[in-house]
C-alpha positions, 0 to 999 in steps of 0.5 A: 509548570505545564500549560494546557497548550502542551497537552493539546500538542500531545493530543494532536501528535497522538491523533496525527500518529493514529491517522498516519497508522490508519493510512498505512493500514489502508495503503498496505491493503491497496498494495496487496490488491495491486500486487495481485492484479500485477500477477493476474495481468501478467498471467493473462499476458502469458496465456495470450502469448502462448495462444498466439494472440497479441500479448504486448498490451497485457505485459505493458499493463503489468509493467505499469501496475508494477511501477505503481506498486513500487511507488506506493511501496516506497511511499509506505516506507515513510509512514509509521509501522503498523503493529499487529493488534492482539486480542486480549486473552 
């Protein structure tokens, strides 16, 4: 015999899963943006070093951003996989 409460639990689990997948999708976008920012800041650091300017602040910024990317990446692994959505043919 099934009770209505069991159905509610299944709905909550499905909603929670979808919410976590959406969070994972957004987190992947943030990780990609920050990874690009790491490359840009490191590139600026290389440019300032080559031109003889003070570059250590740019390199420190790149390392800090890289640490944030790694931390977000490790958190991302705890979330469910994001499946590729295909359009119906």
